[in-house]
Structures are given as structure tokens and as C-alpha cells.
C-alpha positions in Angstrom: 118.2 84.6 108.3 116.7 88.1 108.2 118.9 90.6 106.4 119.0 94.2 108.2 120.2 97.6 107.4 121.1 100.0 110.2 120.9 103.7 109.2 120.8 106.9 110.8 118.9 110.3 110.3 119.9 113.7 111.9 117.0 115.7 111.1 113.3 115.6 110.1 114.4 116.3 106.4 116.7 113.1 106.5 113.9 111.0 107.7 111.7 112.4 105.0 114.2 112.0 102.2 114.8 108.3 103.3 110.9 107.9 102.7 111.4 109.5 99.4 114.0 107.1 98.4 111.8 104.0 99.5 108.6 105.4 97.8 110.7 105.8 94.6 111.7 101.9 94.5 108.1 100.4 95.6 106.5 98.5 93.0 103.2 97.8 94.6 101.8 95.0 96.8 104.6 95.8 99.5 104.0 95.8 103.3 106.0 98.1 105.4 105.6 97.7 109.3 106.9 100.6 111.3 107.5 100.4 115.0 108.9 103.2 117.4 108.0 105.6 120.2 105.8 108.4 119.7 107.4 111.1 118.0 110.1 108.8 116.4 109.4 109.9 113.1 107.2 107.2 111.6 104.7 109.7 109.8 107.4 111.6 108.6 108.9 108.6 106.9 105.4 107.7 105.5 105.3 111.3 104.0 108.3 110.7 102.2 107.2 107.4 101.0 104.1 109.2 99.5 106.2 111.8 97.9 108.3 109.1 96.3 105.2 107.4 95.0 104.1 110.5 93.4 101.0 111.0 95.5 99.9 114.6 95.3 97.8 116.8 97.7 97.7 117.5 101.4 100.4 116.4 103.4 100.0 112.9 105.0 98.9 112.9 108.6 98.8 109.9 111.2 95.4 108.4 111.0 95.6 107.6 114.7 91.8 108.3 115.0 90.6 107.0 111.9 92.8 103.9 111.5 93.6 104.1 108.1 94.0 106.9 105.3 94.2 106.3 101.7 96.3 108.3 99.2 95.7 108.0 95.5 97.0 109.7 92.6 100.5 108.2 92.6 102.0 105.3 90.7 100.2 103.2 93.4 97.6 103.8 96.1 99.1 104.0 99.5 97.3 102.7 102.5 98.5 104.3 105.7 97.5 102.5 108.9 98.0 103.5 112.3 97.1 100.9 115.0 98.4 102.9 117.9 94.9 103.1 119.7 94.2 99.5 119.2 94.7 96.8 121.5 96.6 93.7 119.8 94.3 91.4 118.2 91.4 94.0 118.6 91.2 94.5 114.7 89.0 92.7 112.3 92.0 91.7 110.0 89.6 90.4 107.3 88.3 93.8 106.5 91.9 95.2 105.9 93.1 92.3 103.8 92.2 94.0 100.7 94.5 96.9 101.7 97.3 94.6 103.4 97.5 92.3 100.4 96.5 94.3 97.4 98.5 96.1 94.6 98.9 99.2 96.7 101.3 100.0 99.3 100.3 99.2 102.9 102.5 101.3 105.6 101.3 100.2 109.1 102.5 102.2 112.1 102.5 100.0 115.3 102.2 96.9 113.2 102.9 94.8 116.0 99.3 95.3 117.2 97.8 93.8 114.0 97.1 90.6 116.0 98.7 88.3 113.4 102.1 88.1 112.3 103.0 89.7 108.8 105.1 87.2 107.1 106.2 89.0 103.9 107.0 92.7 104.8 109.8 95.2 105.3 110.0 96.2 109.1 111.6 99.5 110.1 112.0 100.2 113.8 113.0 103.8 115.0 114.5 104.8 118.1 115.7 108.1 119.4 119.5 108.5 119.8 119.3 112.3 120.2 116.8 115.4 120.1 116.8 115.2 116.2 118.7 112.0 115.4 116.9 108.7 114.9 118.5 105.1 114.5 116.4 103.1 112.0 116.8 99.2 111.7 115.2 97.9 108.4 114.6 94.2 108.0 113.3 92.5 105.2 111.1 89.7 105.7 110.7 87.9 102.2 112.7 88.0 99.0 110.8 90.7 97.3 112.4 93.2 100.0 115.9 93.0 98.8 115.8 95.9 96.6 114.3 98.1 99.2 117.1 97.2 101.7 119.6 97.9 98.7 117.9 101.3 98.4 118.2 101.9 102.2 121.8 100.9 102.2 122.7 103.2 99.2 120.9 106.1 101.0 122.8 105.7 104.0 126.1 105.4 102.0 125.2 108.6 100.4 124.4 110.4 103.8 127.9 109.2 105.2 129.6 110.5 102.2 128.0 113.9 102.5 128.8 114.1 106.3 132.4 113.3 105.5 132.7 115.8 102.6 131.2 118.5 105.1 133.6 117.7 107.8 136.5 117.8 105.4 135.4 121.1 103.8 134.9 122.4 107.5 138.8 121.8 108.3 140.0 123.4 105.0 
């Protein structure tokens, strides 16, 4: 059975912070598949992951037209793929193997278009639940993703605690 964690973010800043939390616990060799509508916050999450990895420099942008962007200078290289413009299966997967299965972190937006199933990865689907709110469902496919799910679960518990404290303060 695949374990899953359900989270919610209420702003771009919260989505980014969630990515930072993930980036801090990544060790290398992980694959993260992102799905969701355009504008759901996938690239915002990747920006946070990059920051958590210690990637310096220009902000992360979606590589929709270039297919992949490589960010180095952090603890591990970050390979950011965006497969939105590809038809499922239209990709030479062999050319990407060194990035998908290397020592860096591969984050794949629209991973379902890869054309072959990823068997060992963290899947995060993002859906709109309001103008600024997103529902994220994270599923670990493989044992190595349990620590990432734990980090996400902890981040969600902290978010809920902060929200509860704000509400309590408001009514005092």
C-alpha cells in the first residue's frame, strides 16, 4: 500500500516553505513527480526545494520551452524537468536516465507524460481549493520516501498549529 500525506497551503509563501522543508531532507538520488493544473504552484514548490538544497543564484523558472534546467551549487544538483509541451511517450527517456537516476534530485513537472512509469519516487499532486489555497497529496512510491513524507506531515502539523494559535489570539 502506498502511504500518502494530505496537506494544504494558503499562499505562495506556504507552498514555497513546504518546498524548502523538502529540500532540507533530500539526500540525493530522489525523484519527485509533480502534477496539477497550470498555475497550481508546481514551480513555486520547486523554487523552495532549490532553496532547501542551498542552490544559489537566479530564481528557478519553469523549463517549459527548454525541457530541463539544471541548478548546481547546492548540496546536490537539481534537475528540473517540465514535460507539459510533450505528448506522453514522445520523450527519449534514455537521454534523461543520467538525470532521473543519478545522484542529483530530479523534479519532474507533468511526470505522467514521461511515457514510462516511475517506480521509486515521491508523487505530489496539487489542486486548487481557492484563489490562493492548494490541496497537496503526497504519495511515497518506495521505502526511501518515508522520511520525505514524515517531513511533509510535520510541516502540515506546524502549519495547523500556527493557524490555531492565530485564531486563538484573534479571539482574545
